N, C-alpha and C positions, 0 to 999 in steps of 0.2 A: 527216559529222559535224557536230553545231549549232555554231551562231555562239556560243552562252551556253558550250558546254562550250570549247571552242577560246578564247575570252576568258578564260576561268577558268584553263587550263592556260598561257596565257601570262603571265597574272600570279604564278601559283603558281612556275612556273620562274625569272621575275624575282627573287622574292622568296627563293629557294632561293638561288640565285647570290648576292646581294646579302648575304646571311647569310652564305655561305662567305666572299665576300671580305672581312667583317669580322674573320670568326676567324682568315684566314691573308691576311694583308696583302699580296697580291702583284699587280702589275699585269696580270697575264694572268687575273686573278679577277674583273677589273673587269666591271660586270653589262653593261655598254655594248659590251664586247668580247665577252664568253663567251655572251651571252643569243641574242643572231643567229645563233651557231653552232649553240645547242643546238637552238633551234627549227626552224633550216634542217634538222639531221639529223632531229628528230623530224618533221617532215612528209614528207622523204624517206623515211624508216622506214615511216610510215602511210600513205604513197601519196597523201597531199594534195596537190592541185595548187596553185602559188602564188598562182593568183587565186583560188581558193577561201579559202586561208588570208587574203590581204589583205582580200578580202570579208568575212570575220568578225571582222579587226581593226578594221575601220571604226567599230566601237564604242569603242576606245580612240583611234583616231585622231581622231574627231571631237571628243575630249576636251581636241586639243592649241590649238584657237581659245579655250576659255573659260581654260585654263590660260596662253596667251598674255596676255590681257587681265590675269588675276591679277596679272600681274607690277607692273601698276600700282600696286596697295594699296601695297608697301614704297615705292613711288617718292611716293605720296603723304605717307606717315607721315613720310618724311626729307626731305622737299621743302626745308628749310631746310638742310643739308647740300649738296643738289642745287647751291641758289642761290650758297652760299660758295665751291663748289669748281667751278662752272659752267667758269671759264679753263682749270682743271686738266685737266678731262674732255674738253673740245674739243682742246687742244693733244696731250694724252697719246694719244688715241684717232687723231688725225691722222696723228701719228707712226706709231702702230701700224699702221695701213692700208698708208702708204707704203713701211715695212717688209715686211710680207705680200707686196703686190704685187709690189715690187723684188726681193725674196729667191727668190719663185717664179718670176719672171720670168728672173733669173740661172741659177738652178737648171736650169730647162727649157733655155736655152742651152747650157750647160755639158754637159747630157745628151742636147743635139740631137735634142729631142723635136719631133714634128713641128707644124707652123702651127696645124692647128684644135685637137691636144691642147694645145698652150701656151695658145691664147686660151681654151679652154674650164675650165682648171685657176686662171687668174689672178684669179678672184672667188672662191677657195675658203674665204675666211677671212671670210665674212660668212653671215648666216640664209640657209636654203637660198630663199626665196620672192625675195628680192630677189637672190640670187645668178643665179637662173635669169632674171630680167628683165636683168641687168648683159651675163651670157652672151649673150643674144638681141642686144642691142644693139651687141655687138661682133663679132658673127658665130661665137661659140662653140657647141658644144653643151650645150643644157641636162642632157640625161640625163648626159653626163659630168660637166658641172660639180656636179650633186646628188650624185654619188658620192665626188667631193673633198671636198665641203662634209661629209659625212657622215664621212668618214676624217678629216677636218681635227678635227670638233668633238670624235669618239671620242677621238684621238690627244691632244688638248689635253685632254679630261676626265681622261684616264688622268695624265697626265705634269705637268699643272698643279700639283695638289696638292704632287707631289714636289718641282718647280721653286721652288714657296712656301716650302717648310719647309729647303729647302736654301740658300736666299738669305736667310732667317730675315726674311720681310718679315710684318710684324707689323699693321699699317694696314688697315685693314677697308676703305677707299677703294681702296689699292692693290690688295687682292688682289682685291676686286670689278670691278675697272676691266681687270686681266688677265687673268682668267678669262673676262669677256664678250668683251674685243677677241680672245683666242686661240682660245676654243670656243664661241662665240656660245652657241646655245640650251643645248648640253649643260654649257657652263662656267656658265652661269646656274644651271643645275639644281644645281651642284656648291656654286655660291657658296651658295645656300638651305641647305646643310649647316653651314653657317660662322656665318650669321646674317642678319638684314634688313638691317644696312648694305652688306653685302658681295652680298645679292641685289639690292640697289636700284643701286649701282652697276655690276653685271655687265650686268644689265636696261638701264643708260643706254649702257654700252659697246657692247652691241650694237646698239642704235638707232643711236646716232651713228655706228659703223662701217658700217652700212650704207646711210645718206646719205651719210656722204664718199665711200664708194666707188663710188654711183652718179654723185657728179660727177667722179671718178676714171675712170668708164667712158667718158665723154665727152671727157675730155681728155691726162688721162695715159698710160691705157693704148695709145691711138691714136698717140700720140707715142714709146712703147717699141718700137710695130712698125714705126714710119717708121725708128727709129734701127737696130733691127736688120735691118731690110729684110726682113721676113716678112708 
């Protein structure tokens, strides 16, 4: 099956599921949750190997770079707000990374997860490229880290909007920071649906979370390992 056909089918599947999720507002119909499942079923039924599909999907995957660079546009447009709230951004994201790492660590200890598993999931709350580097630095398994980064992003993208609504959070800045911190790239994509300000601060949250977690990777995480004797 040609690259063009598989690419078009992937886009159509995503669009169809997104339209369905808008008509019936259910977490189970979220495109980021349902689309991979439908695609997996499709390629299995069609007898297409995962490698063949991944090579075909490179057309879409290669757009990730330009899409990431495009995040700079709303930051530039709202730079006056960024300067005004830079202190809030740094403090809130620092606390967010601490909560993400410590909560993951505590739950892993309570569930008696193996050391390699525990180390690999600690950087799950940052964007994939940085998470992989942190995982390597602390002795984790990058492949396992990638899986949990994706799970975290998709889960945050699904639950995040409901949490914002339930907590009655109206501030574009608070919405953006919370989505970017909790669901990184997926959260930023969702923030864009709210507006440019939300997208701006979600992007900043994603960037700062990655930078700060890199610091924790050489200090906080090794300290937690020593405390737990793992």
